[in-house]
C-alpha positions in Angstrom: -55.3 -55.5 8.9 -57.5 -56.0 6.8 -58.3 -53.4 4.9 -61.9 -51.7 4.6 -63.2 -51.8 0.9 -64.8 -48.8 -0.7 -68.4 -49.1 -0.9 -69.4 -48.4 -4.5 -71.2 -46.1 -5.4 -74.7 -46.3 -6.2 -74.2 -43.9 -9.5 -72.1 -46.7 -11.2 -71.9 -49.9 -13.0 -70.8 -51.9 -10.4 -72.4 -50.3 -7.6 -75.9 -50.6 -9.4 -74.7 -54.3 -10.2 -74.1 -54.9 -6.3 -77.6 -53.7 -5.7 -79.5 -55.5 -8.3 -77.9 -58.8 -7.1 -78.7 -58.3 -3.2 -82.6 -57.1 -4.5 -82.6 -60.6 -6.7 -80.9 -62.7 -3.5 -83.5 -61.2 -1.2 -86.4 -62.9 -2.9 -84.2 -66.1 -4.6 -85.0 -69.4 -2.8 -82.5 -70.5 0.3 -81.6 -73.5 1.4 -77.6 -74.1 1.1 -77.1 -72.2 4.4 -78.0 -75.6 6.5 -77.4 -78.0 3.8 -74.2 -79.9 3.3 -70.7 -79.1 3.6 -68.5 -79.6 0.2 -64.8 -80.1 -0.2 -64.0 -78.6 -4.2 -60.9 -80.6 -6.1 -60.1 -79.6 -9.6 -56.4 -79.7 -11.2 -54.6 -78.0 -14.4 -52.1 -80.1 -15.9 -49.6 -77.6 -16.5 -48.2 -74.4 -15.1 -47.2 -72.4 -19.1 -49.9 -73.8 -21.1 -53.1 -73.1 -18.7 -53.8 -70.1 -16.4 -54.3 -71.5 -12.9 -56.9 -68.9 -11.7 -59.4 -69.3 -14.9 -59.2 -73.1 -14.8 -59.8 -72.9 -11.1 -62.9 -70.4 -11.6 -64.4 -73.0 -14.4 -64.3 -75.8 -13.0 -65.2 -74.4 -9.0 -68.6 -73.2 -11.2 -69.5 -76.1 -12.2 -69.0 -77.7 -9.0 -71.0 -75.2 -7.8 -73.9 -75.3 -10.3 -73.7 -79.2 -9.2 -74.6 -78.8 -5.8 -77.0 -76.0 -5.6 -79.7 -76.3 -3.2 -77.4 -78.8 -1.2 -74.8 -76.9 0.3 -72.0 -74.9 0.0 -68.2 -75.3 -0.8 -66.0 -74.5 2.5 -62.6 -76.2 1.7 -60.9 -75.9 -1.4 -57.8 -78.4 -2.8 -56.7 -77.9 -6.0 -53.6 -79.1 -7.9 -51.1 -77.4 -10.6 -49.0 -79.2 -12.8 -49.8 -82.8 -12.1 -50.9 -85.2 -14.3 -54.5 -86.6 -14.5 -52.2 -89.9 -14.5 -50.5 -89.8 -11.3 -53.1 -91.1 -8.6 -54.4 -89.1 -6.1 -51.9 -90.1 -3.0 -49.2 -88.6 -5.6 -50.8 -85.0 -6.2 -50.0 -82.8 -3.3 -53.5 -80.8 -2.7 -55.3 -84.1 -3.3 -52.9 -86.1 -1.2 -53.9 -83.7 1.3 -57.6 -83.8 0.9 -57.1 -87.7 1.4 -55.2 -87.2 4.6 -58.3 -84.8 5.8 -60.6 -87.4 5.9 -58.7 -89.0 8.7 -59.7 -85.8 10.9 -63.1 -86.5 12.6 -63.2 -82.9 13.1 -62.8 -81.6 9.4 -65.0 -79.0 8.0 -67.0 -81.2 5.1 -69.0 -84.0 4.2 -68.7 -84.4 1.2 -66.5 -84.1 -1.9 -67.6 -81.9 -5.3 -65.2 -82.0 -8.4 -66.0 -79.7 -11.5 -65.3 -82.3 -14.0 -64.1 -85.9 -14.2 -61.8 -85.7 -16.1 -60.0 -83.2 -14.2 -59.8 -86.0 -11.4 -59.9 -89.5 -12.6 -58.6 -91.5 -15.4 -58.4 -94.9 -16.3 -59.6 -96.9 -13.1 -59.0 -94.3 -10.6 -61.6 -93.7 -9.2 -62.4 -97.5 -9.0 -58.8 -97.4 -6.8 -60.5 -94.1 -5.1 -64.2 -95.5 -4.0 -63.4 -97.9 -1.2 -61.8 -95.5 0.3 -64.6 -92.8 0.7 -67.1 -95.4 1.5 -64.6 -96.3 4.6 -64.9 -92.5 5.8 -68.3 -92.6 4.9 -67.9 -89.8 2.2 -69.6 -89.0 -0.9 -68.6 -87.7 -3.9 -70.4 -85.3 -6.3 -70.1 -85.2 -9.9 -71.6 -82.9 -12.6 -71.8 -86.1 -14.9 -74.0 -88.1 -12.4 -76.1 -84.7 -11.8 -75.3 -85.3 -7.9 -73.6 -88.1 -5.7 -72.4 -91.1 -7.0 -74.4 -94.4 -5.7 -72.4 -97.6 -5.3 -75.4 -99.7 -6.0 -76.5 -97.5 -9.1 -75.7 -100.0 -12.4 -76.2 -96.8 -14.6 -73.8 -94.6 -12.1 -71.3 -97.8 -12.0 -71.4 -98.1 -16.1 -71.2 -94.3 -16.3 -68.2 -94.3 -13.9 -66.7 -97.2 -16.4 -67.2 -95.6 -19.4 -66.1 -91.9 -18.1 -62.8 -93.3 -17.0 -61.9 -95.4 -20.4 -62.9 -92.4 -22.1 -60.4 -90.0 -20.1 -57.6 -92.6 -20.8 -58.7 -92.5 -24.4 -58.5 -88.5 -24.3 -54.5 -88.8 -23.1 -53.6 -91.7 -25.7 -55.1 -89.7 -29.2 -53.8 -86.2 -27.4 -50.1 -88.5 -27.0 -50.4 -90.0 -30.2 -50.9 -86.6 -32.3 -48.5 -84.7 -30.6 -45.6 -87.3 -30.7 -46.3 -87.7 -34.2 -46.3 -83.9 -35.3 -43.1 -83.8 -33.5 -41.9 -86.3 -35.6 -42.6 -85.1 -38.4 -41.7 -81.3 -37.4 -38.6 -82.6 -36.7 -37.8 -85.1 -39.9 -39.2 -83.3 -42.6 -38.9 -79.5 -41.2 -35.7 -79.8 -38.7 -37.8 -77.6 -36.3 -36.0 -76.9 -33.3 -38.9 -77.9 -30.7 -37.7 -76.4 -27.6 -35.9 -77.5 -24.4 -31.9 -76.2 -23.3 -29.6 -75.5 -26.2 -26.8 -78.3 -25.4 -23.6 -77.1 -24.1 -21.4 -75.2 -27.2 -24.3 -73.8 -28.6 -27.4 -71.0 -27.9 -30.6 -70.0 -29.1 -31.0 -67.4 -31.8 -33.9 -66.1 -33.7 -35.4 -68.0 -36.7 -38.3 -66.0 -37.9 -41.7 -66.0 -37.5 -43.7 -69.0 -36.4 -45.4 -71.2 -39.3 -48.8 -71.7 -37.7 -50.6 -68.3 -38.1 -52.2 -68.3 -35.2 -49.0 -68.6 -33.1 -46.9 -65.5 -35.5 -50.1 -63.3 -34.3 -49.4 -63.6 -31.0 -45.6 -62.9 -31.0 -44.6 -66.4 -31.5 -41.1 -67.2 -33.3 -39.0 -70.1 -34.0 -35.8 -70.6 -33.0 -32.8 -72.2 -33.9 -29.4 -73.2 -32.2 -25.6 -71.6 -33.5 -22.3 -72.0 -32.1 -21.5 -70.1 -28.9 -18.3 -68.1 -29.2 -17.7 -68.9 -25.3 -18.1 -72.6 -25.1 -18.4 -74.5 -29.1 -14.5 -74.4 -29.1 -14.4 -76.7 -26.1 -17.3 -79.3 -27.7 -14.8 -79.3 -30.8 -11.7 -79.8 -28.6 -13.2 -82.8 -26.7 -14.5 -84.8 -29.9 -10.3 -84.3 -31.2 -8.5 -85.7 -28.2 -10.9 -88.2 -28.0 -10.5 -89.6 -31.2 -6.8 -89.2 -30.6 -7.2 -91.9 -27.4 -7.3 -89.4 -24.3 -9.4 -90.9 -22.0 -12.9 -89.1 -20.4 -11.3 -88.8 -16.7 -8.4 -87.1 -18.3 -10.5 -85.1 -20.5 -12.5 -83.9 -17.7 -9.3 -83.1 -15.4 -7.7 -81.0 -18.1 -11.3 -79.0 -18.4 -11.0 -78.4 -14.9 -7.6 -77.5 -14.7 -7.9 -74.9 -17.2 -10.9 -73.4 -15.3 -13.1 -74.0 -18.5 -17.3 -73.5 -16.8 -18.9 -76.9 -16.6 -22.5 -76.5 -18.7 -24.4 -76.2 -15.3 -21.6 -73.1 -14.4 -21.7 -71.7 -17.9 -26.0 -71.4 -17.6 -27.2 -71.0 -14.2 -30.2 -69.6 -15.5 -31.4 -73.3 -16.6 -29.1 -75.5 -14.2 -30.3 -74.0 -10.9 -30.7 -77.6 -9.9 -26.7 -78.6 -10.6 -24.2 -78.0 -8.3 -21.9 -76.2 -10.9 -18.4 -77.3 -9.0 -16.6 -78.5 -12.3 -16.5 -81.2 -14.9 -17.4 -84.9 -13.7 -16.9 -87.6 -16.5 -20.2 -88.1 -16.9 -20.9 -84.8 -18.1 -18.2 -85.5 -21.0 -19.3 -88.7 -21.3 -22.9 -86.6 -22.3 -21.5 -84.1 -24.9 -19.4 -86.6 -26.9 -22.7 -89.5 -27.1 -25.0 -85.8 -28.3 -25.6 -86.4 -32.1 -27.0 -82.8 -32.1 -23.2 -81.7 -32.5 -23.4 -83.3 -36.0 -25.8 -80.1 -37.2 -28.7 -82.4 -37.4 -31.9 -81.9 -35.5 -32.4 -85.3 -33.3 -35.9 -86.0 -31.3 -37.0 -89.2 -29.5 -33.5 -90.0 -27.7 -35.7 -90.4 -24.4 -39.3 -92.0 -24.2 -41.6 -91.9 -21.5 -42.6 -95.0 -20.3 -45.6 -96.3 -18.0 -45.3 -99.0 -15.5 -48.2 -99.9 -13.3 -51.6 -98.3 -13.3 -50.0 -96.3 -9.7 -46.6 -95.4 -10.3 -45.0 -92.8 -12.0 -43.6 -92.8 -15.8 -40.5 -93.8 -16.4 -37.9 -91.6 -18.3 -36.3 -94.4 -20.6 -33.1 -94.0 -23.1 -34.5 -94.7 -26.8 -31.9 -97.1 -29.3 -30.5 -95.2 -31.6 -32.4 -96.8 -34.2 -35.9 -95.5 -32.5 -34.0 -91.4 -32.9 -35.7 -89.2 -35.3 -33.1 -87.4 -37.6 -33.6 -84.9 -39.4 -32.9 -85.2 -43.3 -31.8 -82.6 -43.4 -28.6 -79.9 -41.8 -30.9 -77.8 -39.4 -27.9 -75.6 -37.9 -23.7 -75.4 -37.9 -22.0 -78.4 -36.6 -19.5 -79.3 -33.9 -18.2 -82.0 -35.4 -18.7 -84.6 -38.7 -20.9 -87.5 -38.4 -18.2 -89.4 -39.3 -15.7 -88.4 -36.4 -18.9 -88.4 -34.2 -19.2 -92.0 -35.3 -16.1 -93.0 -35.0 -15.9 -91.1 -31.2 -18.9 -93.8 -30.2 -16.5 -96.9 -30.9 -14.0 -95.2 -28.6 -16.5 -94.9 -25.9 -17.6 -98.8 -25.8 -16.2 -100.6 -23.3 -13.1 -102.9 -23.3 -12.7 -106.5 -22.1 -9.9 -107.8 -20.4 -7.0 -108.6 -23.1 -7.0 -112.7 -22.4 -10.8 -112.2 -23.0 -11.5 -114.2 -19.3 -14.4 -112.8 -17.2 -14.0 -111.2 -14.1 -16.0 -112.3 -11.2 -16.3 -110.6 -7.6 -17.8 -112.8 -4.8 -18.0 -109.9 -2.6 -18.8 -106.9 -4.8 -21.7 -104.1 -2.9 -20.7 -106.2 0.3 -17.4 -104.4 1.3 -17.3 -100.4 3.1 -14.3 -98.4 3.7 -13.8 -98.4 7.7 -12.7 -94.6 7.2 -15.0 -92.9 5.3 -18.0 -95.6 4.9 -18.5 -95.6 1.1 -19.2 -98.9 -0.6 -16.0 -100.1 -2.5 -15.4 -100.4 -5.6 -14.5 -103.8 -7.0 -10.9 -103.5 -8.7 -8.3 -106.5 -10.5 -4.8 -106.0 -9.7 -1.9 -109.0 -9.6 -4.5 -110.9 -12.0 -6.8 -111.4 -8.5 -10.2 -109.7 -7.4 -9.8 -107.2 -4.9 -11.7 -104.0 -3.6 -10.6 -100.4 -3.7 -11.4 -97.3 -1.6 -10.6 -93.8 -3.0 -12.9 -92.0 -0.3 -14.6 -89.6 -2.7 -11.9 -89.3 -5.3 -12.3 -89.0 -8.8 -10.1 -89.2 -12.1 -11.8 -86.0 -13.0 -9.4 -84.2 -10.3 -6.4 -84.1 -9.0 -5.9 -85.4 -5.5 -5.6 -82.9 -2.2 -2.6 -83.4 -0.4 -4.8 -83.9 2.8 -6.9 -86.5 1.4 -6.4 -90.0 2.9 -4.5 -92.6 0.5 -6.7 -95.1 -1.0 -7.4 -98.4 0.9 -7.1 -101.7 -0.8 -8.4 -105.4 0.5 -7.6 -108.6 -1.5 -10.6 -111.2 -1.9 -8.9 -113.8 -1.2 -8.0 -112.5 2.2 -11.2 -111.1 3.2 -12.5 -114.4 2.9 -10.3 -116.2 4.6 -11.1 -114.2 7.4 -14.5 -114.0 7.0 -15.5 -117.4 8.6 -13.9 -116.7 12.0 -16.3 -112.9 12.2 -19.8 -115.0 11.2 -21.4 -117.1 14.0 -22.8 -120.5 12.6 -20.3 -121.0 9.8 -17.9 -123.3 9.3 -13.9 -123.0 8.6 -14.3 -124.9 5.2 -17.4 -122.9 4.0 -17.2 -122.4 0.4 -16.3 -118.4 -0.8 -19.7 -118.3 -2.8 -21.7 -119.8 0.4 -20.0 -117.4 2.6 -21.1 -114.2 0.1 -24.2 -116.2 -0.6 -25.0 -116.0 3.2 -23.9 -111.7 3.8 -26.8 -111.1 1.1 -29.2 -113.2 2.8 -28.9 -111.9 6.3 -28.5 -108.3 5.1 -24.5 -108.1 6.4 -21.5 -106.5 5.6 -18.0 -106.1 5.6 -16.7 -102.9 6.9 -13.0 -102.8 6.7 -9.8 -100.9 7.2 -6.2 -101.7 8.0 -6.9 -103.2 11.1 -8.7 -105.8 9.1 -12.4 -106.8 8.2 -15.9 -106.3 11.1 -19.1 -108.1 9.9 -21.8 -105.8 10.5 -25.7 -105.2 9.6 -26.0 -103.5 6.6 -27.9 -100.0 7.8 -26.9 -98.3 4.3 
């Protein structure tokens, strides 16, 4: 049941304001009640640095000012935590607004936004306009002082200018931020946020150098070795320099019941399983240059693909890293040992220098567990192996099936009788290409191979 709101006393300031507003409304011109029905769209980029209610309020106020005397807002769609670079179809609330256009009984007849830059950037408006026109949907903008008219050359020029300006604003902000972070890392060695690497913890490093931030109570942080996990990092580098394999390192840590990074800090890793050490985890730790005591930034960078695609997170080459001039925190490994460990990590080629070719790579599936069988070189010939989910980072459980092996030459010899339309003397390369062209795979178990459609 909706609670009954108490009526403010006329002797209070709030009561007087309500009474005065009602008297003013009696003499104000009406016209919105029978006007158009609008859906309001707004957006805010971040949750941490922008207050959702405040941002939504000023955007809605701008939208209501735009449609004053023409109608009222009956539906609200507001995205939080979405970059303007995302197209509408990939913003949750904007996508819901677009889906509502297909409903003939929708509650609104037009769309209004509070600010162009909150809704569009680049050529997003041009991509969306045909869809709105197909549904007979007007779009109202404060910058156009009303609805956009496609046949108005002034409106067309205005939208082109606003799209370019919005895109330029993104580029300028990005350049300023990246330049500042580069300087803060190289010259100041400042900790720029994020989760501390395994083996470290965050401690207070004094007041923030920006006086405004310092008055708000913000303080700097720095890394210091974590007594619980730093010894394990030192041990991993020591053992790796002795030539111990990555799988053996992970297996030993699991045998000793050492908590993995996601298990040690569940608050920062709720998206990870915390089910023990894996080889990629060990690889990531041994490849992290921050264990040398220097701040390193730009190990990953964002690259935009096409206009309608999400930005890509890519690993940067070491020559693109920004490394602090001075040591910024206690090192867990020397720079010489870290570099030596990277050379050990390099992949080794066969002793004879030959190139190993697997014609059926990716085409052989285990008949027991349906996993793709790994390419496997044994006895100087190509073959395929399935370990049924077992990895080198753990010991094999007694109830786990034994490895399944298949020689490539045996598979090729039997396939011509399983694939209709192929001659018995078909070349192995042509047979493998035929499987790929027709989306076929080989399901193999101890009974032999079966060729079937690839439904994975």
